[in-house]
Backbone as CSV, one residue per row, in Angstrom:
resi,resn,N_x,N_y,N_z,CA_x,CA_y,CA_z,C_x,C_y,C_z
1,MET,-50.519,-51.336,10.739,-50.289,-50.927,12.022,-51.458,-50.251,12.317
2,GLU,-51.774,-50.620,14.032,-52.903,-49.677,14.335,-52.306,-48.223,14.862
3,PRO,-53.244,-47.320,14.898,-53.212,-46.195,15.057,-52.469,-46.079,16.231
4,ASN,-52.408,-46.787,17.160,-52.356,-46.505,18.524,-50.559,-46.955,18.325
5,GLU,-50.386,-47.554,17.508,-48.981,-48.214,17.888,-48.473,-47.680,16.647
6,ASN,-48.610,-46.392,15.805,-48.837,-45.689,14.651,-47.828,-44.560,15.981
7,VAL,-48.477,-44.184,16.554,-48.424,-43.206,17.514,-47.005,-43.284,18.748
8,ARG,-47.620,-44.463,19.050,-46.469,-45.191,19.839,-44.763,-45.147,18.879
9,GLN,-44.862,-45.817,18.023,-43.613,-44.915,17.236,-43.205,-44.251,16.812
10,GLU,-43.849,-43.172,16.784,-43.504,-41.956,16.442,-43.319,-41.021,17.692
11,ILE,-43.593,-41.558,18.814,-42.814,-41.202,20.027,-41.232,-41.402,20.083
12,PHE,-41.306,-42.792,19.906,-40.429,-43.367,20.157,-38.957,-42.957,18.920
13,ASN,-39.707,-42.465,17.765,-38.747,-41.523,16.884,-38.281,-40.550,17.131
14,ILE,-39.010,-39.985,18.120,-39.224,-38.421,18.513,-37.537,-38.774,19.921
15,VAL,-38.124,-39.609,21.253,-36.905,-39.832,21.817,-35.994,-40.018,21.384
16,ASN,-35.476,-41.313,20.217,-34.644,-41.429,19.487,-33.626,-40.258,18.731
17,ASN,-34.681,-39.579,17.843,-34.066,-38.269,17.695,-33.376,-37.215,18.424
18,GLN,-33.832,-37.083,20.103,-33.279,-36.325,20.801,-32.258,-36.766,21.203
19,MET,-32.008,-37.889,21.102,-30.806,-38.852,21.854,-29.796,-38.391,20.925
20,THR,-29.911,-38.597,19.675,-29.220,-38.703,18.624,-28.775,-37.430,18.192
21,THR,-29.267,-36.294,18.152,-29.144,-34.772,18.503,-28.839,-34.264,19.369
22,ASN,-28.387,-34.946,20.546,-28.211,-34.376,22.171,-29.246,-33.576,22.307
23,ASN,-30.373,-33.339,21.997,-31.102,-32.309,22.056,-32.722,-32.483,22.705
24,PRO,-33.167,-31.996,23.817,-32.087,-31.509,25.123,-31.236,-32.651,25.379
25,PRO,-29.998,-32.287,26.128,-29.003,-33.353,26.493,-29.880,-33.784,27.908
26,GLU,-30.719,-34.119,28.622,-31.530,-34.369,29.781,-32.376,-35.758,28.676
27,THR,-32.481,-35.505,27.583,-32.928,-36.826,27.155,-32.187,-38.444,27.005
28,LYS,-31.022,-37.558,26.987,-29.944,-39.008,26.876,-29.424,-39.114,28.290
29,GLU,-29.355,-38.039,29.200,-29.118,-38.238,30.412,-30.010,-38.731,31.273
30,THR,-31.210,-39.068,30.663,-32.341,-39.467,31.701,-32.056,-41.020,31.275
31,PHE,-31.700,-41.280,29.670,-31.956,-42.444,29.181,-30.392,-43.574,30.053
32,ASN,-29.051,-42.748,30.198,-28.447,-43.236,30.691,-28.622,-43.459,32.581
33,ARG,-29.272,-42.675,32.922,-29.631,-42.694,34.406,-30.654,-44.043,34.904
34,LEU,-31.355,-44.031,33.554,-32.644,-45.609,33.710,-31.469,-46.713,33.836
35,LYS,-31.307,-46.699,32.759,-30.079,-47.591,32.186,-29.169,-48.201,33.581
36,LYS,-28.813,-47.340,34.411,-27.762,-47.569,35.638,-28.712,-47.830,36.623
37,GLU,-30.123,-47.718,36.617,-31.562,-48.434,37.846,-31.506,-49.178,37.411
38,GLY,-31.277,-49.459,35.995,-31.963,-51.362,36.140,-32.783,-51.603,34.973
39,TYR,-33.197,-50.086,34.226,-34.409,-50.454,32.796,-33.102,-50.732,32.105
40,ASN,-34.144,-51.399,30.977,-33.389,-52.075,29.738,-34.100,-51.079,28.990
41,ASP,-33.582,-51.034,27.755,-33.314,-49.842,26.326,-34.307,-49.805,26.796
42,PHE,-35.423,-50.536,25.832,-37.100,-50.580,25.509,-37.607,-49.628,26.831
43,GLU,-37.610,-50.189,28.063,-38.298,-49.743,29.624,-37.485,-47.897,29.377
44,ALA,-35.902,-47.895,29.300,-36.160,-46.423,29.041,-36.889,-45.637,28.476
45,ARG,-36.640,-46.293,27.225,-37.316,-45.342,25.909,-38.677,-45.132,26.348
46,GLN,-39.471,-45.894,26.771,-40.921,-45.944,26.956,-41.436,-45.304,28.008
47,LEU,-40.376,-44.898,29.018,-40.412,-43.875,30.243,-40.387,-42.291,29.470
48,ILE,-39.346,-42.484,29.125,-39.081,-41.163,28.643,-39.802,-40.476,27.503
49,GLY,-40.883,-41.531,26.655,-41.765,-41.593,26.086,-42.850,-40.922,26.610
50,GLN,-43.529,-41.335,27.712,-44.289,-40.608,28.594,-44.159,-39.134,28.388
51,CYS,-43.311,-38.999,28.786,-42.911,-37.142,28.770,-43.197,-36.727,27.443
52,VAL,-42.604,-37.381,26.378,-43.247,-36.617,25.477,-44.700,-36.647,25.516
53,ALA,-45.402,-37.755,25.324,-46.829,-38.087,25.377,-47.427,-36.495,25.882
54,VAL,-46.854,-36.358,27.157,-47.299,-35.291,27.933,-47.192,-34.102,27.216
55,GLU,-45.798,-33.541,26.610,-45.892,-32.222,25.568,-46.928,-32.441,24.965
56,LEU,-46.837,-33.620,23.991,-48.045,-33.611,22.342,-49.868,-33.501,22.886
57,PHE,-49.731,-33.958,23.929,-50.732,-33.884,24.655,-51.089,-32.517,24.837
58,GLU,-50.772,-31.722,25.649,-50.654,-29.747,25.744,-50.387,-29.465,24.402
59,ILE,-50.050,-29.805,23.165,-50.273,-29.113,22.546,-50.927,-29.152,21.453
60,MET,-51.366,-30.743,21.216,-52.654,-30.455,20.626,-53.864,-30.368,21.291
61,LYS,-54.125,-30.995,22.525,-55.239,-30.568,22.677,-55.820,-29.143,23.503
62,HIS,-54.599,-28.710,23.866,-54.525,-27.284,24.433,-54.418,-26.046,23.676
63,ARG,-53.313,-26.573,22.581,-52.821,-25.803,21.463,-51.523,-24.468,22.411
64,LYS,-50.749,-25.627,23.114,-50.033,-24.503,23.859,-48.790,-25.011,23.330
65,PRO,-47.466,-24.216,23.301,-46.420,-24.501,23.175,-45.649,-25.703,23.759
66,PHE,-44.650,-25.634,23.247,-44.123,-27.374,24.142,-43.227,-26.560,25.009
67,ASP,-43.730,-27.161,26.022,-42.547,-26.632,27.219,-41.443,-27.244,27.792
68,GLU,-40.314,-26.715,27.353,-39.355,-27.612,27.165,-39.025,-27.743,29.110
69,LYS,-39.357,-26.836,29.746,-38.710,-26.314,31.116,-40.326,-27.838,31.669
70,ARG,-40.981,-27.757,31.820,-41.828,-28.721,31.943,-40.893,-30.386,31.568
71,TYR,-41.300,-30.249,30.449,-40.387,-31.847,29.788,-39.068,-32.168,30.839
72,ILE,-38.271,-31.173,30.960,-37.205,-31.809,31.465,-37.547,-31.919,33.009
73,SER,-37.849,-31.421,33.371,-38.574,-31.614,34.567,-39.078,-32.833,35.145
74,ASN,-40.162,-32.986,34.150,-41.065,-34.700,34.043,-39.704,-35.616,33.828
75,LEU,-38.994,-35.464,32.950,-37.332,-36.143,32.628,-36.556,-36.674,34.168
76,LYS,-36.198,-35.306,34.783,-35.486,-35.403,35.766,-36.162,-36.278,37.103
77,GLN,-37.792,-36.375,36.987,-38.483,-37.267,37.931,-39.094,-38.615,37.583
78,LEU,-38.553,-39.505,36.709,-39.040,-40.577,35.651,-37.554,-41.629,37.441
79,PRO,-38.477,-42.606,37.407,-39.260,-43.030,36.780,-40.835,-43.307,36.638
80,LYS,-40.937,-41.853,37.989,-41.932,-41.648,38.372,-43.077,-41.225,37.047
81,ALA,-44.149,-41.617,36.959,-44.772,-41.050,35.581,-45.337,-39.654,35.967
82,PRO,-44.962,-38.760,34.556,-45.096,-37.742,34.796,-46.601,-37.155,34.901
83,PHE,-47.669,-37.854,34.714,-49.650,-37.575,34.995,-49.665,-38.460,36.152
84,ASP,-48.529,-38.803,37.220,-49.018,-39.086,38.810,-49.300,-37.882,39.549
85,GLU,-50.261,-38.181,40.199,-50.314,-36.878,41.278,-49.850,-36.918,42.586
86,GLU,-49.657,-36.557,43.103,-48.574,-36.319,44.259,-49.600,-36.694,45.453
């Protein structure tokens, strides 16, 4: 498995764990909303994974703590990418 594939799989594991534990509940709510908007399971998880990746980047690159408020805000804005500039 390639390093990028490992990272992607771990991000998917985080998304799946959040949905299984319903923590935060906004992850599963976002997944269900995206499904209703026509995205398939993989696409919905991939979009949510973008929000996870933003948080992981902040933690690893800038040594900042997980920002649940920003994470939830990014989830609510999907399918708009969390790193898109207005």
